[in-house]
C-alpha positions in Angstrom: -25.1 17.0 -14.3 -24.5 17.1 -17.8 -21.5 18.8 -19.6 -22.6 21.3 -22.1 -19.4 20.8 -24.2 -16.9 17.5 -23.8 -13.5 17.7 -22.2 -11.0 18.6 -24.3 -7.8 16.3 -24.8 -4.5 17.2 -25.2 -1.1 15.4 -25.6 1.2 15.2 -22.7 4.0 17.7 -23.0 7.3 16.0 -21.8 10.4 19.1 -20.7 13.2 18.7 -22.6 16.6 19.0 -20.8 18.0 22.3 -21.5 21.6 22.4 -23.0 23.5 24.5 -20.9 27.2 23.9 -22.7 30.0 21.9 -23.2 32.2 20.9 -19.9 35.7 21.5 -21.1 37.1 20.5 -18.2 36.5 16.7 -18.5 36.9 16.7 -22.2 35.7 19.1 -25.2 33.6 16.3 -26.8 31.5 15.7 -23.6 28.1 17.7 -23.6 26.6 18.4 -20.0 23.0 18.6 -20.0 21.4 20.4 -17.1 17.8 19.3 -15.8 16.3 22.1 -13.9 13.6 20.1 -11.4 11.0 22.7 -9.7 10.9 21.3 -5.6 7.9 22.8 -3.8 8.9 25.2 -1.1 13.0 25.6 -2.3 14.0 27.4 -5.0 15.5 25.3 -7.8 17.4 22.1 -7.9 19.8 21.6 -10.4 20.8 17.7 -11.5 23.9 17.8 -13.7 23.5 14.8 -16.3 26.7 13.7 -18.0 25.2 12.6 -21.8 28.5 10.5 -22.0 27.1 7.7 -19.9 23.6 8.6 -18.0 24.7 6.9 -14.7 25.7 9.5 -13.0 28.6 11.0 -11.6 29.0 8.2 -8.4 29.5 4.7 -9.5 27.4 2.3 -7.4 29.1 0.2 -5.0 29.0 -4.1 -5.2 26.1 -5.5 -2.3 28.1 -6.9 0.6 26.3 -10.0 1.3 27.2 -13.0 3.5 24.3 -15.4 3.7 26.5 -17.2 6.9 26.1 -14.1 8.9 22.6 -13.5 8.4 21.9 -17.2 9.1 23.6 -17.0 12.7 20.4 -15.0 13.6 18.3 -17.8 14.0 17.2 -18.7 17.7 19.2 -15.1 18.9 18.2 -12.8 21.6 16.7 -9.4 20.1 19.7 -7.1 20.3 17.0 -3.7 19.3 15.2 -4.3 22.5 12.5 -1.5 21.7 11.1 -0.4 25.2 6.9 -1.6 24.8 7.4 -3.0 21.2 10.3 -5.8 21.9 8.5 -9.5 21.7 12.0 -11.2 22.6 10.8 -14.4 21.2 13.9 -16.4 19.6 12.0 -18.1 17.5 10.9 -14.7 15.8 14.5 -13.6 15.5 16.1 -12.4 11.9 19.1 -10.2 10.7 18.0 -6.6 10.9 19.8 -4.2 8.3 20.5 -0.8 8.6 18.2 1.9 7.0 20.9 4.5 6.9 22.5 5.2 3.4 25.8 5.1 4.9 25.6 1.7 5.6 24.8 1.2 2.0 20.8 1.8 2.0 19.6 3.1 -1.1 16.0 3.2 -2.7 15.0 -0.7 -3.2 18.8 -1.7 -2.1 19.3 -3.5 1.2 22.4 -2.3 3.1 25.4 -4.5 3.5 25.1 -7.0 5.6 27.5 -6.2 8.0 25.5 -3.3 9.2 22.8 -5.5 10.5 21.9 -6.7 14.5 19.9 -9.5 15.5 16.3 -8.6 16.3 12.6 -9.8 16.7 9.8 -9.8 14.1 8.1 -6.8 16.4 11.4 -4.9 17.1 12.4 -5.4 13.3 8.9 -4.1 12.1 9.2 -0.8 14.7 12.6 0.0 13.0 11.5 -0.4 8.9 7.6 0.9 9.3 6.9 3.0 12.0 6.5 6.2 12.4 9.1 7.0 15.3 11.4 10.0 14.5 14.4 8.7 12.2 17.1 9.8 15.6 15.6 7.2 17.9 15.7 5.0 15.3 18.9 5.8 14.1 20.2 5.9 18.1 18.7 2.1 19.0 20.6 0.7 15.5 23.8 2.3 16.8 23.9 0.7 20.4 22.6 -2.7 19.0 25.1 -2.8 16.4 28.0 -1.9 19.0 26.3 -5.0 20.7 26.6 -7.1 17.7 30.3 -6.0 16.9 30.9 -6.8 20.6 29.3 -10.3 19.9 31.6 -10.8 16.3 34.8 -10.1 18.4 33.9 -12.5 21.0 33.4 -15.3 18.0 36.5 -14.9 16.2 38.5 -14.7 19.3 37.2 -18.0 20.2 35.5 -16.8 23.4 31.6 -17.8 22.3 31.5 -21.4 21.0 30.7 -21.2 17.3 30.9 -23.4 13.8 34.3 -22.7 11.5 31.6 -21.4 9.4 30.4 -18.8 11.8 33.9 -17.8 12.9 34.6 -16.9 9.2 31.6 -14.9 8.9 32.5 -12.8 12.0 35.8 -12.3 10.9 34.0 -11.1 7.4 32.3 -8.9 9.1 34.6 -7.2 11.5 36.9 -6.8 8.4 34.6 -4.7 6.0 33.5 -2.5 9.3 
């Protein structure tokens, strides 16, 4: 099929944020820009941008990491134990982090290490990538995390045998929950 006329090429036009006014509550010199973004099925979502610093209103928190805590998962049994999914092979057990934003998960950022549980490869894949309902994943992770906290409490109290490094890691996690 031949075209009678060539396609017309036009430049892409970016919408500029509209200047709404000045935010006199913070400083008279701070200008507040508001960008109106269309969202399908909703009326309008407005995003406020402070032009003094474009990083947003809520500062990012520093990720809480503890390699010793994650290393403790090697060779342990799976705590997620998803029915029909779990393959309880201690050789594949790793630390599975929470996917909830309340635990520090955001975009490409992993949740903080104190919100991790021991999980086999199959359960970890189910938690991160399966189409299972979010409520079911949250319920399964919460139950496993309660169990994980009990294990850390036993380690820090000396009930379970652990190295000094593992004991410090368990105490670190308990102090941050």
